[in-house]
C-alpha positions in Angstrom: 1.9 28.6 17.8 4.3 27.1 20.4 6.5 24.5 18.7 7.7 23.1 22.0 5.9 20.2 23.6 4.3 20.7 27.0 5.7 18.7 30.0 2.7 16.4 29.8 3.4 15.7 26.2 7.0 15.0 26.9 6.0 12.5 29.6 3.7 10.9 27.1 6.5 10.6 24.6 8.6 8.9 27.3 5.8 6.4 27.9 5.4 5.6 24.2 9.2 5.2 23.8 9.3 2.8 26.8 6.4 0.7 25.5 7.8 0.5 21.9 11.2 -0.5 23.2 9.7 -3.5 25.1 7.0 -4.6 22.6 8.4 -4.1 19.1 9.6 -7.5 17.9 13.3 -7.2 16.8 12.7 -9.1 13.5 9.9 -6.7 12.4 12.1 -3.7 13.3 15.0 -5.1 11.4 12.9 -5.5 8.3 11.6 -1.9 8.4 14.9 -0.2 9.2 16.6 -2.2 6.5 14.0 -1.6 3.8 13.0 -5.3 3.5 9.6 -6.5 2.4 6.9 -7.1 4.9 4.4 -9.9 4.7 0.7 -9.8 5.5 1.6 -11.8 8.7 4.1 -9.1 9.7 1.5 -6.3 9.5 -1.1 -8.4 11.3 1.3 -9.3 14.0 2.1 -5.7 14.8 -1.6 -4.7 14.6 -2.5 -7.3 17.2 0.3 -6.1 19.5 -0.8 -2.5 19.3 -4.5 -3.5 19.5 -3.8 -5.4 22.7 -2.6 -2.2 24.3 -5.7 -0.4 23.0 -3.6 2.1 20.8 -4.4 0.9 17.3 -6.9 3.6 16.5 -5.9 6.8 18.4 -7.9 9.1 16.2 -11.2 7.3 16.8 -13.8 8.5 19.4 -13.3 6.8 22.7 -16.7 5.2 22.5 -15.7 3.3 19.4 -12.3 2.2 20.7 -10.1 5.3 20.4 -7.5 6.4 23.0 -8.7 9.8 23.9 -5.3 11.2 23.0 -4.9 14.9 22.0 -3.9 15.7 18.4 -0.4 16.4 19.7 -0.2 13.0 21.4 -1.4 11.3 18.2 1.3 13.0 16.3 3.9 12.0 18.9 2.7 8.3 18.7 3.1 8.3 14.9 6.5 10.0 15.0 7.9 7.6 17.6 6.6 4.6 15.7 8.3 5.9 12.6 11.5 6.7 14.5 12.0 3.2 15.9 10.8 1.4 12.7 7.5 -0.3 13.4 5.4 -1.7 10.5 2.6 0.6 9.5 -0.9 0.0 10.8 -2.7 -0.6 7.5 -4.6 2.6 6.9 -7.4 1.4 4.7 -9.4 0.1 7.6 -8.3 2.2 10.6 -7.6 5.6 9.0 -9.8 5.6 5.8 -13.0 3.6 5.9 -13.5 3.8 9.7 -13.8 7.6 9.8 -16.4 7.4 7.1 -18.3 4.7 9.0 -18.1 6.8 12.2 -19.3 9.9 10.5 -21.9 8.6 8.0 -22.5 4.9 8.7 -25.6 3.4 10.3 -25.5 2.1 13.9 -25.7 -1.4 12.7 -22.7 -0.9 10.3 -20.6 0.7 13.2 -21.4 -2.2 15.5 -20.5 -4.8 12.9 -17.4 -3.3 11.2 -15.6 -1.2 13.7 -14.7 -4.0 16.1 -13.5 -6.1 13.2 -11.3 -3.3 12.0 -9.8 -2.9 15.5 -9.1 -6.6 15.8 -7.8 -6.8 12.2 -10.4 -9.5 11.6 -11.1 -7.7 8.4 -8.3 -6.4 6.1 -9.6 -3.6 3.9 -8.6 -2.3 0.5 -9.7 0.8 -1.4 -11.8 0.7 -4.7 -11.5 4.2 -6.1 -9.2 4.4 -9.2 -10.3 2.9 -12.5 -8.7 2.7 -15.9 -9.3 6.3 -17.2 -10.6 7.5 -13.8 -7.6 8.3 -11.6 -7.1 12.0 -11.1 -10.6 12.6 -12.5 -12.1 10.2 -10.0 -15.6 11.5 -10.5 -15.6 10.1 -14.0 -15.6 6.5 -12.7 -17.8 4.0 -14.5 -18.1 0.9 -12.2 -21.9 0.5 -12.2 -24.2 -0.6 -9.3 -27.8 -1.2 -10.3 -30.3 -1.9 -7.6 -32.4 -5.0 -7.9 -34.6 -5.5 -4.9 -32.5 -5.6 -1.7 -29.2 -5.9 -3.5 -27.0 -3.9 -5.8 -25.5 -5.7 -8.9 -22.0 -4.3 -9.4 -20.1 -4.5 -12.7 -16.8 -2.8 -13.6 -13.1 -2.6 -12.8 -10.9 -1.0 -10.2 -7.1 -0.6 -10.6 -4.0 0.1 -8.5 -5.8 -1.5 -5.6 -3.1 -1.8 -2.9 -2.8 -5.2 -1.2 -6.2 -6.4 -2.5 -4.7 -9.9 -2.6 -4.8 -9.9 1.2 -8.2 -8.1 1.6 -11.4 -9.4 3.1 -13.4 -6.3 2.3 -13.2 -3.4 -0.2 -14.9 0.0 0.1 -15.9 1.1 -3.4 -17.1 4.1 -5.2 -19.8 3.0 -7.7 -22.1 4.8 -10.1 -25.7 4.5 -9.2 -27.2 7.2 -11.4 -26.0 8.1 -14.9 -28.5 10.8 -15.5 -27.0 13.5 -13.3 -23.8 15.5 -13.0 -21.0 13.0 -12.5 -20.2 13.9 -8.9 -23.9 13.5 -8.0 -24.5 9.9 -9.2 -21.9 8.1 -7.1 -22.5 5.9 -4.0 -20.2 4.4 -1.4 -20.5 0.6 -1.0 -18.8 -2.0 1.3 -18.2 -5.2 -0.6 -17.0 -8.6 0.7 -14.0 -9.7 -1.4 -15.2 -13.4 -1.2 -18.4 -12.5 -3.1 -18.8 -14.6 -6.3 -17.9 -12.5 -9.4 -14.8 -10.7 -7.9 -11.5 -11.4 -9.6 -8.2 -10.0 -8.3 -5.3 -9.8 -10.9 -1.8 -8.7 -9.8 0.1 -5.8 -11.3 3.8 -6.3 -11.0 5.7 -3.0 -10.4 9.2 -1.8 -11.3 10.6 -3.0 -8.0 9.5 -6.5 -8.9 7.0 -6.7 -6.0 3.3 -7.6 -6.0 1.7 -4.7 -4.2 -1.2 -3.5 -6.4 -3.9 -5.1 -8.3 -6.7 -4.9 -10.8 -10.1 -5.9 -9.3 -12.9 -7.0 -11.6 -16.6 -7.1 -10.7 -18.8 -9.3 -12.8 -22.5 -9.3 -11.6 -21.4 -9.0 -8.0 -24.3 -9.0 -5.6 -24.0 -6.6 -2.7 -26.7 -6.2 0.0 -28.3 -2.7 0.1 -27.4 -2.7 3.8 -23.8 -2.3 2.7 -24.5 1.2 1.3 -22.9 4.0 3.4 -25.2 6.9 4.0 -27.5 7.9 1.2 -27.5 6.7 -2.4 -25.8 9.1 -4.8 -24.1 10.9 -1.9 -20.9 8.9 -2.1 -18.8 11.8 -3.5 -19.3 13.7 -0.2 -18.0 10.7 1.7 -15.1 10.1 -0.7 -13.9 13.7 -0.3 -14.1 13.3 3.5 -12.0 10.2 3.3 -9.4 11.7 1.0 -8.9 14.6 3.5 -7.8 12.0 6.0 -5.6 10.1 3.5 -3.8 13.2 2.1 -2.9 14.5 5.6 -1.5 11.1 6.6 0.6 10.7 3.4 3.0 13.5 4.6 4.7 10.8 6.8 7.1 13.3 8.4 8.3 10.8 11.0 9.3 8.2 8.4 11.1 10.8 6.4 13.1 12.0 9.4 14.1 8.3 10.0 15.2 8.0 6.4 17.2 11.3 6.6 19.1 9.8 9.5 19.7 6.7 7.4 21.2 8.8 4.6 23.5 10.6 7.0 24.7 7.3 8.3 25.3 6.0 4.8 27.1 9.2 3.7 29.4 8.9 6.7 30.5 5.4 5.8 30.8 6.0 2.0 33.8 7.9 0.7 34.5 10.1 -2.3 38.0 11.4 -3.1 39.3 10.0 0.1 36.8 11.8 2.3 33.5 10.7 3.8 30.7 11.5 1.3 28.9 13.7 3.9 31.9 16.1 3.7 31.6 16.4 -0.1 30.3 20.0 -0.8 27.8 19.1 -3.5 26.3 16.2 -1.6 26.2 17.9 1.7 24.4 20.9 0.0 21.7 18.6 -1.4 21.3 17.0 2.0 21.0 20.3 3.8 18.5 21.6 1.4 16.4 18.5 1.8 16.6 18.7 5.6 15.4 22.3 5.5 12.4 21.2 3.3 11.6 18.4 5.8 11.7 20.9 8.7 9.3 23.2 6.9 7.0 20.3 6.2 7.0 19.3 9.9 6.1 22.9 10.9 3.2 22.8 8.4 2.0 19.5 9.9 2.2 21.0 13.4 0.2 24.0 12.2 -2.5 21.6 10.9 -2.5 19.7 14.2 -2.9 23.1 16.0 -5.9 23.9 13.9 -7.5 20.4 14.4 -7.0 20.8 18.2 -9.3 23.9 17.9 -11.9 22.0 15.9 -10.9 23.1 12.4 -10.3 20.4 9.9 -7.6 20.6 7.2 -8.6 22.6 4.1 -6.0 23.3 1.4 -3.3 22.3 3.9 -4.2 18.6 3.2 -3.2 19.1 -0.4 -0.1 21.0 0.6 1.0 18.2 2.9 0.4 15.6 0.2 2.4 17.5 -2.4 5.4 18.5 -0.2 5.4 15.2 1.8 5.6 13.0 -1.3 8.2 15.2 -3.0 10.4 15.0 0.1 10.0 11.2 0.2 11.0 10.9 -3.5 14.0 13.1 -3.0 15.1 11.1 0.0 15.1 7.9 -2.1 17.0 9.7 -4.9 19.7 10.8 -2.5 20.0 7.3 -1.0 20.8 5.9 -4.4 23.2 8.7 -5.2 25.0 8.0 -1.9 25.7 4.3 -2.6 26.1 4.5 -6.3 26.5 1.2 -8.2 26.2 -0.8 -5.0 22.4 -0.3 -5.2 22.2 -1.8 -8.7 21.5 -5.5 -8.1 17.9 -6.7 -7.6 18.1 -9.3 -4.8 14.6 -10.6 -4.1 15.8 -13.4 -1.9 17.5 -10.8 0.4 14.5 -8.5 0.3 12.1 -11.3 1.2 14.4 -12.4 4.1 15.3 -15.7 2.5 19.0 -15.0 2.7 20.9 -13.2 5.5 23.1 -11.1 3.3 22.8 -9.5 -0.1 24.7 -10.7 -3.2 25.8 -7.0 -3.6 28.0 -7.3 -0.6 26.4 -4.3 1.0 23.2 -5.0 3.0 22.4 -1.3 3.4 22.6 -0.6 -0.3 20.9 -3.7 -1.8 17.3 -2.6 -1.2 17.6 1.0 -2.3 16.9 0.8 -6.0 13.7 -1.2 -5.5 12.8 1.4 -2.8 13.5 4.2 -5.2 11.3 2.7 -7.9 8.5 2.0 -5.4 8.4 5.6 -4.3 7.8 7.0 -7.8 4.1 6.2 -7.0 3.8 8.6 -4.1 3.2 11.7 -6.1 0.4 10.0 -8.0 -1.7 8.1 -5.4 -4.1 9.9 -3.1 -4.8 12.3 -5.9 -1.8 13.3 -8.2 0.3 16.2 -7.1 -0.7 18.1 -10.3 -4.4 17.9 -9.2 -3.4 18.9 -5.6 -1.8 22.0 -7.0 -5.0 22.9 -8.8 -6.9 22.4 -5.6 -4.5 24.7 -3.7 -4.8 27.3 -6.5 -8.5 27.2 -6.3 -8.9 27.2 -2.6 -6.2 29.8 -1.7 -6.0 32.0 -4.7 -9.5 31.6 -6.0 -8.4 30.9 -9.5 
């Protein structure tokens, strides 16, 4: 595998860099690079800018609004966006439910939903995890009973990211209780404005409102909102999770955060010397950078396979495990670098209500909330313990 970009890909990178430089709003970039909180309006604003260029869904087929970029070009786009500090394009619509729609949805579903995802007219959230059904997702209990041309849905989902903003939710529901648990699950699209849906916030350690419980009380869903075949939802769920776990690696963002730590460690001092010259700290930093380089090589290997028409197998789980562990170690090293300067919680600064932090160090102020938030990464998308089991089974046959 050649790890060097071809001249055409380097020219594409220059094009992307030029466009981002002239189109990324400075206020959004400032929030991202300084670990401040983003609002729904911030995410939608950036989505509209990228959609106006036609670049919001680079992995989609061209006939549905994709860019026609190669896998390498898609990687370059993601890496450059991370490098300069763009808000994320919310993945639940573009990268998660859309691939399922394209692969398994009806023509009517594609015509209706895909343009609305491209335009961000619909904000999507994911209804997978339930109390007691997280890593063992196939044990889910949310029930959908067919009554004529509708399903009646009852149950609860939890850890539903940004459901407070969502117009739609894609849900795994149980439609048959008399078969093996994986065989009785269906994949439904549900309008969040439907009577009987209640969204209740879960406040996290970083004092932010990011995830929710979602309750379904006799929620009526048209049969036309079923993806594919009834009781085949587990197949579609696994297809979606393959996309999610590969994207979770987030190499570009981790490279940006590594550069941030180096900048902080250059300005912080220990025993009269810049922290980056401290032997213990620099050893930790170097070891983490090596892990990140190895992760990037694995990502490029997966991209090379995908370019040849082979989807990710156990590599998706490998990327998920290593990617999230690197992310967590980055946040740990950030807090170690600034020490007690990261202690204060300053919501007004994080929300952009005040120009400077009460801590007196604007770089340090957001880092403890950031650290707490990133404890979740080794759990969502399938916990890392479960991913290690998958790797063991698929590679070692155990």
